[in-house]
N, C-alpha and C positions, 0 to 999 in steps of 0.2 A: 635686679638681676644678679645672682650670685657669681662670684669668681671661683672657678674650680682650678685646683692645682694638684698635679701628681707629685707625690713625695717618694723618692727612691728609698730602697733598702738594700740589704745584702751587700753584694760586691760594689754597688753604687753608692754606698755610704750608710751611716747609722741614722737613717730617716725613719719615717712611719710606714713605708710600704703601703700607702693608701691614696685614694682619691679624696681630697679634702675640699670642703666648701667654706668660703668666707662671705660674710655680708658685705654690702657696698661700703660700709664704714670701717671695714677691716676686722670686725669681730669674727672669731672662728665659729662656724655653725656646726662643724663636725664632719664625720665621714659622709660623703655623698651617697656611697653605696657600700654595703657590707658583704657583697658577693665575694666568696672566697676565690673566684677566678681572677680577681684583681689582686695581683701580687707584684711588688716592685714595678709599679706602673711607669710608663715612659711618655711617649707622645700622645696627643689627643687633638681632635678637631670636631667641629659641629657641622653636621650635614643640614643646611638650611631648608632643603626640600622636605625632609621628614622630621626635622627638629630632633634628631638623634645625636648622641655624643659617641664618637668612635674613639676607642682607647686601645693603646698597644700595651699588652700585659707581659710581664716578665715570665709568665707561664707559657710562652711561645704561642700566643694566640692574640687575635684581635676581637674586641667586643663592641657591640652597639648597645648603648644604654639610654633608657627613656628619661624624660624630665623628672620622673619619680624615683630614679635611681635603680631601676630594674634592668637587668641584662635581658635584652629581647633578641639578640642575635650573637652567634659565637662561631668563629671559624673552627673551633675545636683545636686541640693541640697540633701544631705544625712543627714537626721535628726540625730543630736547627733554625727556627725563624729568627729568634733573638731580635725583636723589632726595636727600633729607636723612635725617631720622629715620624709624624704623620700629617698629611694635609690632603685636601681635595683638589683634584685637577680640573682643568677646563672641560673635560669630558664627563665630569660628574663622578668619576671613580675615586676611590680612596687609595692614596699612595703612601707607602711605608718604606722607611729606610731600614736596611738590615745591617746590624752591627758586625755580625760574624762574616757575612758574605761581602760586606762593603759595597752594597749596591742599592737600588731602589726597585720595588715591585709595585704592581697595581692590583687592586681588588675591586670587584663589583660591590655595591653597597648591600647586596643581599648576603654577602659573605659566604655563599655556598658554591661559588665557582672556583676553579683552580687559579692560583696566583699567576700573574704574568710578569716576567722580568721586563723592566723598562730600560735598564742599563746593564752592561756586562758585569759579572762578578769582579770584585777588586778594581772597580773603575776609579776609586780614590783610595788612599791608604786607610782613612777612617772618616765616614760621613758624619757631619755635625750639623744637621738641619738643612732643609731645602724648601723651596717654594717655586711657584710658577710666576714668571714675570708677565707684565701686561702684554708683551708680544708673544707669549706662549712658550718661551724658552724655559727649560728646567734649570734652575739655579741652585747649585749644590755647594754647601760649605764643606771644605775638606780640612780637617784639623788633626790634632794629635790624639792618638788612641791611648788607652790605659797602659799600654806597653811602652809609651814614650816615643813611638814612631809615628811618622806622618808628615804632612806639610800644612802650610797655613795659607789658604787661598780660597777663592770662590770660582767654581767651574760653571760654565754655561754650556748647555747641551741643546742642540737644535736638530730636528729631524724633518726632512722634506718628504713630500708625498712619494717620491720614488728614489730617494737618496739615503745612504746610511747615516747614522747619527754622527753629527759633527760636534766636537768638543773644543772649547776655547778656555784657556786659563784667563779669566776676566780680571781678577784683582791681584795686584802685586803690592802689598803693603807690609813693610818689615815689622810693623807694630801690631799686626793682626794675629790672633790665635782664636779662631772662631769656635763658638759653642752652639749657636742657633742662628737662623736666618729668617727674615720676614720681608714682605714687600710693602712699602708705604704707599699712600694714596697718590703721591707724585710719581710713582713708578720706580723710585730708587730702592736700593737694597739696604736693609739695616741688619747688622750682625752684632751679636753679643760676643765679647772677647775677654779672654783672661790670658795675659802674656807675662812671663812664661806659664804655660799651662801647668796647674798643680802646685805652683810655687807659693810659699807663704807670703812673699812680698810681691806677688803678681799685680800688674796694673790692670784694673778691670774697667772696661768702657763699653759703650755701644757705638758702633761706627757706621756711618752712612756713606754709600758709594753710588756713583752714577751708574745706572743700569746699562748705558750705552757703551761706555769705554772703561768702566771700573775704577775711575779715579776717586780718591777720597774727597768727600764733600764737607763733612764735619764730624766731630767727635763729641759724644755725650758722655759726661763724667758725673759721678755722684756729688762732687763739690762739697764733701763733708756732710751732706744731708742724709746719707745712708751708708751703711758699712759696705754693701754691694760686693760681698764675697761670693765667689763661684757663681757668676751669672750664667743662666741657662736660657730657658724658653722665653720667647718674645711674642707679644700679641698687641694689636691695636684695638682700642675700644671704639664704640660707635661715635664717640665725640672726638676722636682723633688723638687721644692720649696714647702714649707708648708705654706698655707695661713689660717688666722683665722680672722673672722669678729668680731668686738667688738663695743662698744659704740663710735661713732664719727669717726671710722677709720677701715681700714683693715690692718692687720699686717702680715709681711712675715718673715719666718724663713728659714735658710739654713739647710735642714734636715741632710745633711752629717756632717756638723760641729756643728750643734746645735746653731749657732749664730743667734741672732735676727737682721734682716735687716731693722727694723723700719717700719714706716707707709708707705704703698704704695698708699693709698687713704685716704682722710680725708673729712668728711662732718659732721658739727654739727647736732645733733639729728638723726644721722644715725640709731641707735638702731638696728643694724644688727642681723639677725637670721640665715641665710644660704647664701652660695655663690657658684657659679659655673663659669667656663669659657665656653662660648657658641659661636661657630663659627658664623660669619655673614652669 
């Protein structure tokens, strides 16, 4: 099963601006798709029902891609979309973080319906990854934006059947500067962190938090086995390993022991943003 990685370009760094595929042993397979609608790609997620890859493109559109690398659905250009991360929700819809509007929207998997705002615009200073917890809450990492403004926390959003959205500041960790967020099999929150954000001497880690009260459970560090510069997207493999894409490499951790397993793929100028495992 190949590992797919989005490599940013343009304002997001001198990367490849492409969706790249790596073999299981880390060898570069090449571009997964050559469709020119894929530009400065960001978040991506696999729809298990249809086995399609949903990708957020810097061309202000969302694409659905087949296992053969063909674009089979396209929202068309949505003015001002500026999509960031993406994930599927409990209701089967595809959720997208908007960098410019600083909120989250939902799309049907057909990609032909109007977008639906899930959270108010500007709900956080700058969204840095989100996921749905096992209890259905929307957990949103709030980090520092390119302008240097923002905060460093994880917000939890809950909506009742007849009540307005309730927001709770879940994580208060002075060492956190989040870049992406995922949910582990034990229900806890894992967050990639670079603090201070953008600094040459930033401390880079993956941090695990209890989903109930937000307390810090443990810290994963590269321990000299990887450079781990500019960590971004997080993803768990089917065998429970935790993968994080970073600058020039993809790094793996044994989630059970917390041990860093080193770089599993390396490529100069990778500038990775998100990653998934996508069946051929």
